[in-house]
C-alpha positions in Angstrom: 3.2 20.3 -6.9 2.1 19.3 -10.4 -1.6 18.9 -10.6 -2.9 20.6 -13.8 -2.5 19.0 -17.2 -1.7 21.3 -20.1 -4.9 22.3 -21.9 -4.2 21.0 -25.4 -3.1 17.6 -24.0 -6.1 17.4 -21.8 -8.5 18.1 -24.7 -6.9 15.3 -26.8 -7.0 12.8 -24.0 -10.5 13.7 -22.9 -11.8 13.2 -26.4 -10.3 9.7 -26.5 -11.8 9.0 -23.1 -15.3 10.0 -24.2 -15.2 7.7 -27.2 -14.1 4.9 -24.9 -16.7 5.7 -22.3 -19.6 5.5 -24.9 -18.3 2.0 -25.8 -18.4 2.5 -29.6 -18.6 -1.0 -31.0 -16.2 -0.5 -33.9 -13.3 0.1 -31.6 -13.8 -2.7 -29.2 -10.7 -4.8 -28.5 -11.3 -8.4 -29.6 -10.5 -9.8 -26.2 -12.7 -7.4 -24.1 -14.5 -9.2 -21.3 -18.1 -8.2 -20.4 -20.1 -8.7 -17.2 -23.4 -8.1 -18.9 -26.6 -6.6 -17.6 -28.2 -10.0 -17.3 -25.3 -11.3 -15.2 -23.6 -13.5 -17.8 -19.9 -13.3 -18.6 -18.8 -12.9 -22.2 -16.9 -14.7 -23.5 -17.9 -17.5 -21.1 -14.3 -18.9 -21.1 -13.0 -15.6 -19.6 -11.1 -16.1 -16.3 -14.0 -14.9 -14.1 -16.3 -17.0 -12.1 -19.6 -16.4 -10.3 -21.9 -18.7 -8.5 -24.7 -16.2 -7.8 -24.3 -13.4 -10.4 -23.5 -11.1 -7.5 -19.9 -11.8 -6.6 -17.5 -12.2 -9.6 -14.0 -13.5 -8.9 -11.0 -13.5 -11.2 -9.5 -16.9 -11.6 -6.5 -15.8 -13.6 -4.8 -12.7 -15.0 -6.6 -10.7 -17.7 -4.7 -9.2 -20.6 -7.4 -6.9 -21.9 -10.3 -4.8 -20.6 -13.3 -5.7 -18.4 -16.5 -3.8 -19.1 -19.1 -4.0 -16.2 -22.7 -3.4 -17.3 -24.4 -4.9 -14.3 -25.3 -3.0 -11.1 -25.2 -4.3 -7.5 -22.2 -6.7 -7.8 -18.7 -7.2 -6.4 -15.7 -7.9 -8.7 -13.0 -9.4 -6.6 -9.6 -9.6 -8.4 -8.4 -12.1 -5.8 -4.8 -10.8 -6.3 -4.8 -11.3 -10.1 -3.9 -8.6 -12.6 -5.7 -6.8 -15.3 -3.0 -5.8 -17.7 -3.7 -3.8 -20.9 -1.6 -3.0 -24.0 -2.1 0.7 -23.7 -5.2 0.9 -26.0 -8.1 0.4 -23.6 -9.3 0.8 -20.0 -8.7 -1.8 -17.3 -12.2 -1.7 -15.9 -15.1 0.4 -17.4 -18.2 1.0 -15.4 -20.9 2.6 -17.5 -24.4 3.8 -16.4 -24.5 1.5 -13.3 -24.6 1.8 -9.5 -23.4 -0.1 -6.5 -20.4 -2.0 -7.9 -17.3 -2.9 -5.9 -14.0 -3.4 -7.6 -11.4 -4.8 -5.2 -8.1 -6.7 -4.8 -6.8 -6.3 -8.3 -3.6 -5.1 -9.8 -4.4 -2.9 -12.8 -1.6 -1.7 -15.1 -0.7 -0.8 -18.7 -4.1 0.7 -19.6 -5.3 4.1 -20.6 -7.5 4.5 -17.6 -7.0 1.8 -15.0 -10.6 2.2 -13.8 -13.1 4.4 -15.5 -16.5 5.3 -14.1 -18.9 6.9 -16.5 -22.3 8.1 -15.2 -22.0 5.7 -12.3 -22.7 6.2 -8.6 -22.5 4.5 -5.2 -19.7 2.3 -6.1 -16.6 1.3 -4.1 -13.1 1.0 -5.4 -10.9 -0.5 -2.7 -7.8 -2.5 -2.1 -6.4 -2.3 -5.6 -2.9 -1.6 -6.9 -3.3 0.8 -9.8 0.1 1.4 -11.4 1.7 2.6 -14.7 -1.4 3.5 -16.7 -0.8 5.9 -19.5 -3.5 8.4 -18.6 -5.4 8.0 -15.4 -5.2 5.5 -12.6 -8.9 6.3 -12.1 -11.1 8.5 -14.2 -14.6 9.6 -13.0 -16.9 11.2 -15.6 -20.3 12.4 -14.4 -20.0 10.0 -11.5 -20.8 11.0 -7.9 -21.3 9.4 -4.5 -18.5 6.8 -5.0 -16.0 5.7 -2.4 -12.3 5.3 -3.3 -10.2 3.9 -0.4 -7.2 1.7 0.5 -5.7 1.8 -3.0 -2.1 2.2 -4.1 -2.1 4.6 -7.0 1.4 4.8 -8.5 3.3 5.9 -11.6 0.2 6.9 -13.6 0.1 10.1 -15.7 -2.8 11.3 -13.5 -3.6 9.6 -10.2 -7.3 10.3 -10.3 -9.2 12.6 -12.7 -12.7 14.0 -12.0 -14.9 15.5 -14.6 -18.3 16.9 -13.4 -18.0 14.3 -10.6 -18.6 15.7 -7.1 -19.5 14.3 -3.7 -17.1 11.3 -3.9 -15.2 10.2 -0.8 -11.5 9.5 -1.3 -9.5 8.4 1.7 -6.7 6.0 2.9 -5.1 5.8 -0.5 -1.4 6.1 -1.4 -0.6 8.5 -4.2 3.0 7.9 -5.3 5.0 9.3 -8.2 2.1 10.1 -10.4 3.0 12.9 -12.9 -0.1 14.7 -11.8 -1.6 13.4 -8.5 -5.1 14.7 -9.2 -7.0 16.6 -11.9 -10.4 18.0 -11.0 -12.7 19.8 -13.4 -16.0 21.1 -12.1 -15.7 18.7 -9.2 -15.7 19.1 -5.4 -15.0 16.0 -3.4 -14.1 14.9 0.2 -10.5 13.8 0.7 -10.5 12.5 4.3 -12.5 10.9 7.0 -11.8 13.5 9.6 -9.4 13.3 12.5 -7.9 10.9 13.6 -8.9 8.6 10.7 -7.2 10.9 8.3 -7.0 11.3 4.5 -4.5 10.0 2.0 -0.7 9.6 1.7 0.9 11.9 -0.9 4.5 11.3 -1.7 5.0 15.0 -2.6 3.5 16.3 0.6 6.0 18.7 2.2 4.3 19.3 5.6 5.5 18.1 9.0 4.0 16.1 11.8 5.0 17.9 15.0 2.9 15.8 17.4 3.8 12.5 15.7 0.2 11.3 15.3 0.9 10.2 11.7 -1.1 13.0 10.2 0.4 16.2 8.7 -0.1 19.4 10.5 -1.3 21.3 7.4 -3.7 20.2 4.6 -2.5 18.9 1.2 -3.8 21.4 -1.3 -5.3 20.0 -4.5 -7.0 23.1 -6.0 -9.2 25.9 -4.8 -12.1 23.6 -4.2 -10.4 20.4 -3.0 -8.0 19.6 -0.2 -7.0 16.7 2.0 -7.3 18.2 5.4 -5.5 15.3 7.2 -2.8 13.9 4.9 -1.1 10.8 6.1 2.7 10.9 6.7 3.1 7.3 5.8 1.5 5.2 3.0 -1.8 3.7 4.1 -0.2 0.3 4.1 3.4 0.3 5.4 5.3 -2.3 7.3 8.8 -1.7 8.7 11.4 -3.8 10.6 13.2 -1.3 12.8 15.6 -3.6 14.6 16.9 -7.1 14.8 19.2 -8.3 17.5 20.9 -11.7 18.2 21.2 -13.0 21.8 24.7 -14.4 21.0 27.2 -14.2 18.2 28.7 -17.7 18.7 26.4 -20.7 18.6 27.3 -24.4 18.9 26.1 -26.3 15.8 22.8 -27.9 16.7 22.0 -25.5 19.5 19.6 -22.6 19.6 19.7 -18.9 20.4 17.2 -16.0 20.4 16.6 -13.4 17.8 14.7 -10.3 18.8 12.8 -8.5 16.0 11.0 -5.1 16.3 8.2 -4.9 13.7 6.1 -1.8 13.1 2.8 -1.5 11.4 3.0 2.1 10.3 -0.1 1.9 8.2 -3.7 2.4 9.2 -5.2 -1.1 8.8 -4.8 -4.2 11.0 -2.3 -6.3 9.1 -1.3 -10.0 9.2 2.5 -9.9 8.6 4.8 -12.7 7.3 8.3 -12.4 8.7 11.3 -14.5 7.5 14.7 -14.7 9.2 17.6 -15.4 6.9 21.1 -16.7 7.6 22.8 -15.3 4.5 20.3 -16.3 1.9 18.9 -19.4 3.7 15.5 -18.9 5.3 15.7 -20.3 8.9 12.5 -19.0 10.6 9.1 -18.1 9.2 6.7 -16.3 11.6 3.3 -14.8 11.1 1.9 -12.1 13.4 -1.0 -9.7 13.4 -0.5 -6.1 14.3 -3.2 -3.5 14.9 -2.9 -0.2 13.0 -0.1 2.2 14.2 1.3 -0.4 16.5 4.6 -2.3 17.0 5.7 -5.5 18.6 9.1 -6.8 19.9 9.1 -10.5 19.0 11.4 -13.1 20.5 12.1 -15.9 18.1 14.0 -19.1 18.7 16.8 -19.6 16.1 17.8 -23.2 15.5 21.3 -23.7 14.0 20.9 -27.5 13.5 20.2 -27.2 9.8 23.2 -25.0 9.0 26.8 -25.9 8.3 29.5 -24.4 10.4 30.4 -20.9 9.2 29.8 -17.2 9.5 26.3 -16.0 8.7 24.7 -12.6 8.2 21.3 -12.6 9.9 18.5 -10.5 8.4 14.8 -10.2 8.8 12.4 -9.6 5.9 8.7 -8.6 6.1 6.6 -9.6 3.1 4.9 -6.4 1.8 1.2 -6.2 2.6 -1.4 -5.4 0.1 -1.0 -1.9 -1.3 2.4 -1.3 0.3 4.7 0.8 -1.9 7.5 1.8 0.5 9.4 -1.4 0.9 12.9 -0.1 1.7 12.4 -0.6 5.4 11.0 -4.2 5.1 14.5 -5.6 5.5 16.8 -5.2 8.4 20.3 -6.8 9.1 22.0 -7.3 12.4 25.5 -8.4 11.6 26.9 -11.9 11.9 26.8 -15.1 13.9 29.3 -17.9 14.0 28.0 -21.4 13.9 30.9 -23.4 15.4 31.7 -26.7 17.0 29.9 -27.2 20.3 31.9 -25.8 23.3 33.7 -23.1 21.3 32.8 -19.9 23.1 35.7 -17.7 22.1 35.3 -18.1 18.3 38.6 -19.8 17.5 36.8 -22.7 15.9 37.9 -25.4 18.4 37.0 -26.4 21.9 40.0 -26.1 24.2 40.8 -25.6 27.8 40.4 -21.9 27.3 36.7 -22.4 26.5 36.3 -24.5 29.7 37.9 -21.8 31.8 35.7 -19.1 30.2 32.5 -21.0 30.9 33.5 -21.8 34.5 34.3 -18.2 35.0 30.8 -17.2 34.2 29.1 -19.9 36.3 25.9 -18.8 37.9 25.5 -15.6 35.9 22.1 -14.5 34.5 21.1 -12.0 31.8 20.7 -9.5 34.6 24.2 -10.0 35.8 26.8 -7.2 35.0 29.3 -9.9 33.8 26.7 -11.8 31.7 28.1 -13.2 28.4 25.4 -15.0 26.4 28.0 -17.0 24.5 28.8 -19.0 27.7 25.1 -20.1 28.0 25.6 -22.9 25.6 22.3 -24.6 26.1 20.3 -21.3 25.9 18.4 -21.5 29.2 19.3 -18.0 30.2 21.8 -19.1 32.9 25.3 -20.4 32.9 25.0 -23.7 34.9 26.9 -26.8 35.5 25.2 -28.1 32.4 27.1 -25.7 30.2 30.4 -26.6 31.9 29.6 -30.3 31.3 28.8 -29.7 27.6 32.0 -27.8 27.1 34.1 -30.5 28.8 32.4 -33.3 26.9 33.3 -31.6 23.6 36.9 -30.8 24.6 39.2 -31.3 21.6 36.6 -30.7 18.9 38.0 -28.9 15.9 36.0 -27.2 13.1 36.5 -29.5 10.1 
């Protein structure tokens, strides 16, 4: 595991960080935004609003740095981005206490978030990605909480310099060149069992009892370890299975789609599911899943808006905040034929053969050994006289 920066590179980078941390006026970027000690925002036209000088909310994307000089506030990114040009930090917190930075995507900076001589702050729910030095850098900063962040593709995930007694848990560390660098710093990397610690994509341990927590600690250095590393990212949704009740549907009639959705993460999540027929969205469903839980959902699939044809049916779960592993957010079942009403054998016409097939399954239920859902034309989970009448009334239909 790569965790220690080469000494010469570290010395150069640390020097640049200290100049930035002391906020030397001559090197300020012209577009830097300040939340000043008196609560004002400079420049006043910056895309940040506050009604009470306590909660500051981004109202648009920021393409420079934000310097926070006021204590006891919340900065809510509201899903917007702070994107740098590689010459400054995303957020700089200097000589302050009790500041929350949340719900922001931070990328393209030197340090995504830098704390200098700052304490009792909370960094949570952010996506910190692709910063040229550190996702987060803490200098002489203690008693801070870093949780529920996605920390991805940075040179260093988090760097600590004379910064101890910080609590770091429920973050996802993914593909950082160096996940952590710690210098004269001892911190806490988990919330005990069963709450757990962090997800590390280079963790090589196993989970023999399948409780979602690795059997062995994740070693950081001789003074730091994550005792309860998570086996999955803190936020992770998966669709494990999708099944269709039938593979031939008369145009204008409905069938069932069964979807198995898993919340493999550690937060309760509200999940948006979309069912596609080829590339056409046909169902949109929202569900809430508790942490480490799953649900088998039954959805009614209506074919009335589709032309006759063969369709590949798939389910897609919109990634939740902080999710990085999206390969399992999509699942395909196969195909379904939307045909003329009464066609139960898939030859694209309704003939005497279809009438005979439906009559042959009369009275069967899903529990019947001879059950064939394609014969249940009206979708009421039983082949009845109604299905026979529908087939007879559509006798002679041909797919055109």
